VOTI-104574 format. One record per atom (N, C-alpha, C): residue number from 0; atom name; x, y, z. Coordinates in Angstrom, 3 decimals, decimal comma. Layout:
BEGIN
+-----+----+----------+----------+----------+
|   k |  a |       xx |       yy |       zz |
+-----+----+----------+----------+----------+
| NUM | CA |        X |        Y |        Z |
...
+-----+----+----------+----------+----------+
END
This chain:
BEGIN
+-----+----+----------+----------+----------+
|   k |  a |       xx |       yy |       zz |
+-----+----+----------+----------+----------+
|   0 |  N |   22,322 |   31,274 |  -19,203 |
|   0 | CA |   21,665 |   32,421 |  -18,592 |
|   0 |  C |   20,849 |   33,148 |  -19,645 |
|   1 |  N |   19,742 |   33,744 |  -19,187 |
|   1 | CA |   18,850 |   34,468 |  -20,097 |
|   1 |  C |   19,536 |   35,734 |  -20,609 |
|   2 |  N |   19,423 |   35,965 |  -21,906 |
|   2 | CA |   20,089 |   37,111 |  -22,516 |
|   2 |  C |   19,152 |   38,277 |  -22,812 |
|   3 |  N |   17,895 |   37,994 |  -23,071 |
|   3 | CA |   16,961 |   39,070 |  -23,404 |
|   3 |  C |   16,110 |   39,421 |  -22,198 |
|   4 |  N |   15,505 |   40,591 |  -22,259 |
|   4 | CA |   14,622 |   41,017 |  -21,160 |
|   4 |  C |   13,469 |   40,046 |  -20,988 |
|   5 |  N |   12,925 |   39,598 |  -22,101 |
|   5 | CA |   11,801 |   38,670 |  -22,049 |
|   5 |  C |   12,213 |   37,362 |  -21,370 |
|   6 |  N |   13,381 |   36,854 |  -21,725 |
|   6 | CA |   13,850 |   35,593 |  -21,146 |
|   6 |  C |   14,146 |   35,753 |  -19,664 |
|   7 |  N |   14,674 |   36,914 |  -19,265 |
|   7 | CA |   14,932 |   37,159 |  -17,840 |
|   7 |  C |   13,622 |   37,174 |  -17,053 |
|   8 |  N |   12,623 |   37,833 |  -17,626 |
|   8 | CA |   11,329 |   37,906 |  -16,946 |
|   8 |  C |   10,710 |   36,509 |  -16,835 |
|   9 |  N |   10,789 |   35,735 |  -17,905 |
|   9 | CA |   10,235 |   34,381 |  -17,871 |
|   9 |  C |   10,955 |   33,535 |  -16,817 |
|  10 |  N |   12,251 |   33,724 |  -16,667 |
|  10 | CA |   13,009 |   32,987 |  -15,649 |
|  10 |  C |   12,544 |   33,370 |  -14,251 |
|  11 |  N |   12,322 |   34,684 |  -14,034 |
|  11 | CA |   11,815 |   35,132 |  -12,730 |
|  11 |  C |   10,429 |   34,560 |  -12,461 |
|  12 |  N |    9,568 |   34,569 |  -13,473 |
|  12 | CA |    8,208 |   34,050 |  -13,310 |
|  12 |  C |    8,228 |   32,549 |  -13,022 |
|  13 |  N |    9,136 |   31,847 |  -13,674 |
|  13 | CA |    9,221 |   30,401 |  -13,478 |
|  13 |  C |    9,598 |   30,067 |  -12,039 |
|  14 |  N |   10,513 |   30,844 |  -11,475 |
|  14 | CA |   10,925 |   30,616 |  -10,085 |
|  14 |  C |    9,750 |   30,862 |   -9,141 |
|  15 |  N |    9,043 |   31,957 |   -9,351 |
|  15 | CA |    7,911 |   32,292 |   -8,483 |
|  15 |  C |    6,802 |   31,250 |   -8,610 |
|  16 |  N |    6,528 |   30,840 |   -9,842 |
|  16 | CA |    5,473 |   29,841 |  -10,079 |
|  16 |  C |    5,852 |   28,510 |   -9,455 |
|  17 |  N |    7,121 |   28,133 |   -9,556 |
|  17 | CA |    7,579 |   26,875 |   -8,991 |
|  17 |  C |    7,419 |   26,864 |   -7,470 |
|  18 |  N |    7,743 |   27,973 |   -6,817 |
|  18 | CA |    7,576 |   28,053 |   -5,360 |
|  18 |  C |    6,108 |   27,926 |   -4,978 |
|  19 |  N |    5,253 |   28,601 |   -5,704 |
|  19 | CA |    3,819 |   28,573 |   -5,414 |
|  19 |  C |    3,249 |   27,166 |   -5,607 |
|  20 |  N |    3,578 |   26,531 |   -6,731 |
|  20 | CA |    3,061 |   25,196 |   -7,007 |
|  20 |  C |    3,640 |   24,165 |   -6,052 |
|  21 |  N |    4,884 |   24,349 |   -5,638 |
|  21 | CA |    5,491 |   23,424 |   -4,680 |
|  21 |  C |    4,754 |   23,457 |   -3,351 |
|  22 |  N |    4,373 |   24,648 |   -2,920 |
|  22 | CA |    3,627 |   24,781 |   -1,673 |
|  22 |  C |    2,264 |   24,115 |   -1,791 |
|  23 |  N |    1,611 |   24,283 |   -2,931 |
|  23 | CA |    0,295 |   23,673 |   -3,120 |
|  23 |  C |    0,394 |   22,156 |   -3,196 |
|  24 |  N |    1,403 |   21,650 |   -3,904 |
|  24 | CA |    1,596 |   20,194 |   -3,978 |
|  24 |  C |    1,867 |   19,614 |   -2,596 |
|  25 |  N |    2,621 |   20,331 |   -1,786 |
|  25 | CA |    2,929 |   19,884 |   -0,434 |
|  25 |  C |    1,653 |   19,788 |    0,407 |
|  26 |  N |    0,799 |   20,780 |    0,279 |
|  26 | CA |   -0,470 |   20,790 |    1,016 |
|  26 |  C |   -1,327 |   19,589 |    0,602 |
|  27 |  N |   -1,358 |   19,305 |   -0,689 |
|  27 | CA |   -2,137 |   18,194 |   -1,226 |
|  27 |  C |   -1,588 |   16,851 |   -0,733 |
|  28 |  N |   -0,277 |   16,700 |   -0,765 |
|  28 | CA |    0,335 |   15,452 |   -0,321 |
|  28 |  C |    0,166 |   15,235 |    1,173 |
|  29 |  N |    0,235 |   16,307 |    1,945 |
|  29 | CA |    0,049 |   16,216 |    3,396 |
|  29 |  C |   -1,365 |   15,749 |    3,721 |
|  30 |  N |   -2,346 |   16,238 |    2,979 |
|  30 | CA |   -3,737 |   15,847 |    3,211 |
|  30 |  C |   -3,919 |   14,351 |    2,950 |
|  31 |  N |   -3,299 |   13,848 |    1,902 |
|  31 | CA |   -3,408 |   12,421 |    1,581 |
|  31 |  C |   -2,700 |   11,576 |    2,633 |
|  32 |  N |   -1,535 |   12,043 |    3,089 |
|  32 | CA |   -0,796 |   11,307 |    4,114 |
|  32 |  C |   -1,599 |   11,200 |    5,409 |
|  33 |  N |   -2,340 |   12,254 |    5,749 |
|  33 | CA |   -3,147 |   12,229 |    6,971 |
|  33 |  C |   -4,200 |   11,135 |    6,891 |
|  34 |  N |   -4,840 |   11,002 |    5,729 |
|  34 | CA |   -5,858 |    9,957 |    5,559 |
|  34 |  C |   -5,212 |    8,582 |    5,654 |
|  35 |  N |   -4,096 |    8,404 |    4,964 |
|  35 | CA |   -3,425 |    7,094 |    4,974 |
|  35 |  C |   -2,963 |    6,706 |    6,372 |
|  36 |  N |   -2,557 |    7,702 |    7,168 |
|  36 | CA |   -2,101 |    7,436 |    8,527 |
|  36 |  C |   -3,237 |    6,816 |    9,347 |
|  37 |  N |   -4,446 |    7,385 |    9,213 |
|  37 | CA |   -5,590 |    6,857 |    9,961 |
|  37 |  C |   -6,038 |    5,501 |    9,422 |
|  38 |  N |   -5,892 |    5,281 |    8,119 |
|  38 | CA |   -6,252 |    3,985 |    7,539 |
|  38 |  C |   -5,328 |    2,891 |    8,089 |
|  39 |  N |   -4,029 |    3,183 |    8,135 |
|  39 | CA |   -3,062 |    2,207 |    8,664 |
|  39 |  C |   -3,307 |    1,950 |   10,144 |
|  40 |  N |   -3,689 |    3,004 |   10,878 |
|  40 | CA |   -3,952 |    2,860 |   12,308 |
|  40 |  C |   -5,255 |    2,113 |   12,573 |
|  41 |  N |   -6,139 |    2,033 |   11,558 |
|  41 | CA |   -7,401 |    1,318 |   11,720 |
|  41 |  C |   -8,511 |    2,162 |   12,307 |
|  42 |  N |   -8,356 |    3,459 |   12,325 |
|  42 | CA |   -9,368 |    4,362 |   12,884 |
|  42 |  C |  -10,261 |    4,869 |   11,755 |
|  43 |  N |  -11,393 |    4,186 |   11,559 |
|  43 | CA |  -12,258 |    4,482 |   10,408 |
|  43 |  C |  -12,914 |    5,855 |   10,506 |
|  44 |  N |  -13,375 |    6,250 |   11,679 |
|  44 | CA |  -14,059 |    7,542 |   11,805 |
|  44 |  C |  -13,088 |    8,704 |   11,566 |
|  45 |  N |  -11,897 |    8,589 |   12,115 |
|  45 | CA |  -10,896 |    9,643 |   11,900 |
|  45 |  C |  -10,462 |    9,674 |   10,437 |
|  46 |  N |  -10,368 |    8,497 |    9,820 |
|  46 | CA |  -10,001 |    8,434 |    8,409 |
|  46 |  C |  -11,068 |    9,090 |    7,547 |
|  47 |  N |  -12,341 |    8,873 |    7,888 |
|  47 | CA |  -13,435 |    9,482 |    7,126 |
|  47 |  C |  -13,415 |   11,001 |    7,259 |
|  48 |  N |  -13,136 |   11,484 |    8,470 |
|  48 | CA |  -13,057 |   12,940 |    8,680 |
|  48 |  C |  -11,884 |   13,541 |    7,904 |
|  49 |  N |  -10,747 |   12,872 |    7,974 |
|  49 | CA |   -9,573 |   13,357 |    7,249 |
|  49 |  C |   -9,816 |   13,304 |    5,745 |
|  50 |  N |  -10,575 |   12,297 |    5,302 |
|  50 | CA |  -10,884 |   12,172 |    3,880 |
|  50 |  C |  -11,749 |   13,333 |    3,400 |
|  51 |  N |  -12,687 |   13,769 |    4,225 |
|  51 | CA |  -13,524 |   14,917 |    3,855 |
|  51 |  C |  -12,665 |   16,154 |    3,628 |
|  52 |  N |  -11,708 |   16,366 |    4,520 |
|  52 | CA |  -10,808 |   17,524 |    4,376 |
|  52 |  C |   -9,906 |   17,356 |    3,151 |
|  53 |  N |   -9,408 |   16,136 |    2,969 |
|  53 | CA |   -8,512 |   15,870 |    1,836 |
|  53 |  C |   -9,243 |   16,035 |    0,510 |
|  54 |  N |  -10,520 |   15,675 |    0,487 |
|  54 | CA |  -11,310 |   15,816 |   -0,729 |
|  54 |  C |  -11,366 |   17,271 |   -1,179 |
|  55 |  N |  -11,559 |   18,168 |   -0,223 |
|  55 | CA |  -11,601 |   19,602 |   -0,545 |
|  55 |  C |  -10,265 |   20,059 |   -1,130 |
|  56 |  N |   -9,179 |   19,613 |   -0,497 |
|  56 | CA |   -7,848 |   20,008 |   -0,965 |
|  56 |  C |   -7,585 |   19,445 |   -2,360 |
|  57 |  N |   -7,923 |   18,185 |   -2,576 |
|  57 | CA |   -7,692 |   17,543 |   -3,871 |
|  57 |  C |   -8,499 |   18,243 |   -4,966 |
|  58 |  N |   -9,769 |   18,521 |   -4,697 |
|  58 | CA |  -10,602 |   19,211 |   -5,680 |
|  58 |  C |  -10,070 |   20,605 |   -5,974 |
|  59 |  N |   -9,600 |   21,274 |   -4,945 |
|  59 | CA |   -9,049 |   22,613 |   -5,119 |
|  59 |  C |   -7,812 |   22,575 |   -6,006 |
|  60 |  N |   -6,923 |   21,622 |   -5,768 |
|  60 | CA |   -5,716 |   21,513 |   -6,573 |
|  60 |  C |   -6,050 |   21,149 |   -8,019 |
|  61 |  N |   -7,086 |   20,336 |   -8,184 |
|  61 | CA |   -7,507 |   19,955 |   -9,528 |
|  61 |  C |   -8,059 |   21,154 |  -10,292 |
|  62 |  N |   -8,857 |   21,963 |   -9,624 |
|  62 | CA |   -9,449 |   23,120 |  -10,298 |
|  62 |  C |   -8,410 |   24,191 |  -10,607 |
|  63 |  N |   -7,344 |   24,243 |   -9,816 |
|  63 | CA |   -6,287 |   25,231 |  -10,048 |
|  63 |  C |   -5,277 |   24,766 |  -11,081 |
|  64 |  N |   -5,369 |   23,505 |  -11,496 |
|  64 | CA |   -4,452 |   22,999 |  -12,509 |
|  64 |  C |   -3,163 |   22,429 |  -11,945 |
|  65 |  N |   -3,081 |   22,311 |  -10,635 |
|  65 | CA |   -1,892 |   21,719 |  -10,020 |
|  65 |  C |   -1,899 |   20,217 |  -10,270 |
|  66 |  N |   -3,094 |   19,650 |  -10,332 |
|  66 | CA |   -3,288 |   18,209 |  -10,448 |
|  66 |  C |   -4,290 |   17,958 |  -11,570 |
|  67 |  N |   -4,048 |   16,965 |  -12,395 |
|  67 | CA |   -4,989 |   16,640 |  -13,460 |
|  67 |  C |   -6,279 |   16,106 |  -12,860 |
|  68 |  N |   -7,409 |   16,381 |  -13,513 |
|  68 | CA |   -8,697 |   15,994 |  -12,943 |
|  68 |  C |   -8,836 |   14,483 |  -12,801 |
|  69 |  N |   -8,261 |   13,719 |  -13,730 |
|  69 | CA |   -8,346 |   12,265 |  -13,620 |
|  69 |  C |   -7,469 |   11,745 |  -12,482 |
|  70 |  N |   -6,340 |   12,373 |  -12,263 |
|  70 | CA |   -5,471 |   11,983 |  -11,148 |
|  70 |  C |   -6,173 |   12,287 |   -9,826 |
|  71 |  N |   -6,856 |   13,423 |   -9,760 |
|  71 | CA |   -7,597 |   13,780 |   -8,549 |
|  71 |  C |   -8,691 |   12,758 |   -8,285 |
|  72 |  N |   -9,421 |   12,387 |   -9,326 |
|  72 | CA |  -10,489 |   11,400 |   -9,182 |
|  72 |  C |   -9,927 |   10,054 |   -8,745 |
|  73 |  N |   -8,772 |    9,692 |   -9,290 |
|  73 | CA |   -8,153 |    8,416 |   -8,932 |
|  73 |  C |   -7,744 |    8,391 |   -7,461 |
|  74 |  N |   -7,142 |    9,479 |   -6,995 |
|  74 | CA |   -6,728 |    9,537 |   -5,589 |
|  74 |  C |   -7,931 |    9,464 |   -4,657 |
|  75 |  N |   -8,973 |   10,215 |   -4,977 |
|  75 | CA |  -10,173 |   10,198 |   -4,131 |
|  75 |  C |  -10,816 |    8,823 |   -4,132 |
|  76 |  N |  -10,870 |    8,191 |   -5,288 |
|  76 | CA |  -11,480 |    6,872 |   -5,402 |
|  76 |  C |  -10,718 |    5,834 |   -4,584 |
|  77 |  N |   -9,405 |    5,870 |   -4,682 |
|  77 | CA |   -8,599 |    4,867 |   -3,964 |
|  77 |  C |   -8,643 |    5,076 |   -2,457 |
|  78 |  N |   -8,637 |    6,329 |   -2,033 |
|  78 | CA |   -8,740 |    6,606 |   -0,591 |
|  78 |  C |  -10,098 |    6,161 |   -0,063 |
|  79 |  N |  -11,146 |    6,469 |   -0,827 |
|  79 | CA |  -12,507 |    6,083 |   -0,436 |
|  79 |  C |  -12,637 |    4,558 |   -0,350 |
|  80 |  N |  -12,093 |    3,870 |   -1,333 |
|  80 | CA |  -12,157 |    2,405 |   -1,331 |
|  80 |  C |  -11,405 |    1,825 |   -0,140 |
|  81 |  N |  -10,279 |    2,435 |    0,207 |
|  81 | CA |   -9,503 |    1,952 |    1,364 |
|  81 |  C |  -10,291 |    2,133 |    2,661 |
|  82 |  N |  -11,004 |    3,247 |    2,769 |
|  82 | CA |  -11,795 |    3,505 |    3,969 |
|  82 |  C |  -12,959 |    2,525 |    4,042 |
|  83 |  N |  -13,620 |    2,281 |    2,900 |
|  83 | CA |  -14,752 |    1,343 |    2,880 |
|  83 |  C |  -14,298 |   -0,071 |    3,188 |
|  84 |  N |  -13,097 |   -0,421 |    2,796 |
|  84 | CA |  -12,584 |   -1,777 |    3,025 |
|  84 |  C |  -12,269 |   -2,029 |    4,493 |
|  85 |  N |  -12,217 |   -0,974 |    5,292 |
|  85 | CA |  -11,912 |   -1,130 |    6,719 |
|  85 |  C |  -13,076 |   -1,766 |    7,474 |
|  86 |  N |  -14,286 |   -1,728 |    6,924 |
|  86 | CA |  -15,473 |   -2,202 |    7,639 |
|  86 |  C |  -15,437 |   -3,690 |    7,885 |
+-----+----+----------+----------+----------+
END
């Protein structure tokens, strides 16, 4: 357990930050799952629409530091390639 005031405050901040980042990660993962669902179903137009929305979420998470920029680029690239391969 934290013994100093500073350590107690850091513990409180860590809990709050963890809740906030967990919610953002969940939003990001949900967006990717939506795209993958349409890819598996074979619905290219719906997958493309979901990808547009997911792209915004992925870029947002990358700019906020929730996700590394290279990881964001990798996810977008792989989703895009999967959609193009449906043709």
